[in-house]
N, C-alpha and C positions, 0 to 999 in steps of 0.2 A: 600479589601483583594486581595493579589497577587496570581494568579493562573497561573503558567507558563506551559501552555498546548502547546506543539509543535506538529503540524500535518504536516508531510512531505510526499508529494506525488511526486514521481519521476518516469518518464517514458521516454522511448527513442523514438524519431521520427527521425530515422536515414536516412541519404542520401543513404545508401546501398540499391541497387536494388534487392538483393536476399540474401538468407541465406548464400551463399558462400562469401559474401562481409563483413563478420563480421570484426570489427576493434577494437583493445584494447583501447577504449576511454570511460571514464565514468566521471560523476560529483558526488561529495560526499559532503554531508552536515555534518559538524562537530559541534555538540552542544557545546555551551559555556554559560557562565553566561549571562542571559538576551539576548540570541540570538544564532546565528550560523554563521560560516564562510563556504562559498561555494568554493570548490577546484575542479579543473579539472585535471584529470590524463590522460596523453597521453603516452601510452607505445608502440606506433608503430613508423614507419619510416616517416610518413607524417605530415606536419603541419595541424592542425585542426581548422576550423572556427566553432564557436559555438554561438548559440543564446539561452539565458536562460530567461524564464519569470517566474514571481511570479503568483501563482494562489491561490484563496481562502485566500487572505492576509487580516488579521485583526489585527490592533494595532501593526503593524511592519513597518519598513522602511529600505531601502537599502542605503548603503554608496556610491553607484555608480548609474549612470542613468540606467533606465529600458526601454526596456529589456536589459539585459547584453549581450554585444557583444564583442567577444575576438578571438584572434588567439593564439592557444596553440602550442608551438614548439614541434618537435618530442622528444619523450622520456623525457618528463618533467612534473613537477607538477606546476600548476599555480593557484594563488588566483584569483577568479572571483569577489568576493565581500563579504560583511558582512550584515547579516540581524539582526537588532536590535529591541528590544521592545520599543514601544512608551511610553505608560502610564503603569508603573510597577504595578499599583494597579488593572489593568484589565487583563482579560485573553487575550491570543494572540495565533495566529496560522498562518501558511502559507503552501503553497505547491509550487512545482516548476515543470515546464516542460521545456525540452530543446531539441534542434535539432542540428545536426552537419553535416558538409561535409569535406571530405579531400580537402585541398587546402587553399589558402589565399584569403579572400574576398576583400582585398585591392590590389590584383595583377593588374598590367597593362601590356598589351602585348607590348613588346619593339618594336618600329618602325623599328629597325635594325635587328630584328630576321629573319633568313632565315632557310629554311628546305631542306635538301637533300631528294631525293625521297627515300621512305622507303623500297627499295629492293636492292639486291646486285649489285655491279659494274659489268657491262657487260651484264646485263639483261634488257629487255625492256617490258613495259606493257602500257596499254591504260586506261585512266580515263573514267569510265563508267557513273559516276554521280558527278557533281560538281556545285557549285553556278553559276547561270546564265544560266544553261542548263535545260533540262527537269528533274524535281525532282519528284520522286515517293515515297520516304520514309523519306527524310530529312526534316521533317516538324516541329520539336520541336526546342526550343531555343538552346539545346545542340548539335544539328546536322545540323543546317541550313548552316553552313559554312564548313561542312565535305565533304570529297571526298570518293568515292568507286572505287576500282581498281580491276577488274576481273583478277584472276590468278589461276593457277592449285593448288589443295590442296598439301600441303607440300612445297610450295615456301618459301624460307627463307625471313623473314621480319626483317629489321634492323631499328635502331633508326634514326629518321629524324633530331633530335637535341639532344644534350647531356643533362644529368640531372640525377636525382635519381628516381629509380623505387619505386613508392609508393603504387601500387596496382597490384596484380596478381590474376587472376582466370583462372584455367586450367582444371577443372573437368567436365565441361559440355560436353555432347556427341551428342546432338540432334540439328539439324537445320531445318528450314522450313519457309514457308510463313504464318504461324499462328501468329497473333499479340501477342498471349500469350507467345511466345518465345522471345519477345523483350528484356527482361532482362536476357536471358540465353546464351549469347555469351561469350566465353572465351576472356579475356581482359588483356592488359598491359597498365598501365598509368605511364608516366614519368613526374616528376616535373621539370620544367625548372628554370633557374636562376631568371627570372622575375616573378615567381609565377604562370605562366600559366602551362598547362599540355598537353602533347601529349597523345592522346587516340588512341589505336590500338585494333581493335575488330575483332572477328570471328576466332581466332586461333583454330586449330584442337584440339581434345581431347588430353590432356597432351602435347600440342605442344608449351609450353612456355619454354624458355631457360634461363630466368633470375629469380631472387628472389627479394622480397621486401627489400628495403634498399640498393640494389646494385647501384653503380654509373656507368653510361654508357656514352660512347662517341658517336658522330654521326657515323653511320655505324656499330655499335655493334649489333650482332645478338640478337634479342628479342625472336624469335620463328618461327613457321611455319604456313602458311595460312591454313585456313579451312573454314567451313560453319556452325559453331555453332551459335545458336541463331536465330534471325529473319533474315533469309537469303535465297535467291533463288538459291544460288550456291556459290562455293568457291570464296572468294574475301577478300580484306582488306578494312576495314572502318577506315579512319584516320581523326582525327579532332584535332584542338588546342582549348582547353577549359579553362575557368577560373570560379571561384566562384564569384557570385555577391549577394549583399543584395538588395532584392526587398520588400519594406515595412519592415516587421520584419522577412522575410523568406529568407533562403539561396537557391539560384538557380544556376544551371550550364548553362553557355552559351558558344557557340562556337565563335571563332574569325576568321576573314579573315587572310590568311597567304600566303606567297610566297614560291615556290620551287626554287631551283637553280640547275644547272648542270655546268660542266666544271671547269677549273682551269686556270685563275681566274673565279669566278662564274658568270654565266649568270642567271639573276633572272627573274621570270615570275609568273603570277597568274595561278592556275590550272583551266582548262576548260574541259568540257565534250568532249570526243573524242580525246583529245590530247595524242599523242603517246610519251612516255617518256623513253628514254634510260638512264640508270644509268651510266653516263659518267663523271668521275671526274678526268680524266687524261689529256684530250685534251684541247687546248686553246679555251675557250668559249663554249665548249660542242657542241653537234649536236642535233638540234630539227627539225623534219620534218616540 
């Protein structure tokens, strides 16, 4: 006797670090004869990497390898796979769980990518924390290659590399050295052409000057420095990150990167204590 019992368990294991990082992405199971088709809906400005797993699966099979791994383009609907009944004479059921991150899990940092210093021309700031120096807070995969630059609150922050703004948080008000504030910093993330992302953190409350989906060029104003989140004082946290697949989980990791100054550009790796004038007019730039 055929008993078509469908049990669908669907829950979100999102990459968003806080309630303010909600993103319009969902996975839908559409019932069909003898099975269902799984569809991803991405209604936001960022490409989404998603991993979907079957749970409590009995007498069903998928038409794609499991877990299902896909990149869903911005503002699109994409078929992830179909679940079909095995033996029609028997009962069947399945559940799903899925997780996602903004970004492209296949991204590779371009070896030619260069980054201007993310503050306005004619201003000078000092790197307070960078790879190879004394590290106090950059201990996670997503921050190990990041730099911190101390600057007064309200200092204009500009794009270090061009791309599309895919994430903005501007509503946080509090900063301090309590680890509970680690995911409470105001942020702008810019998706680059190679799929990596520029990550700018600790903007002041309502101190973001761009919106999600906006295309920005190098030097474009993103907002104003602050001390929101896990922070001992006003500064900019800047990192180049990408999504990677580790096992069947999506993780965010930081990438080494090079700054440049001058015209033509003089390229160098960031180092703790380096004093950096934003000089993009003189030949070769000036570095102390």
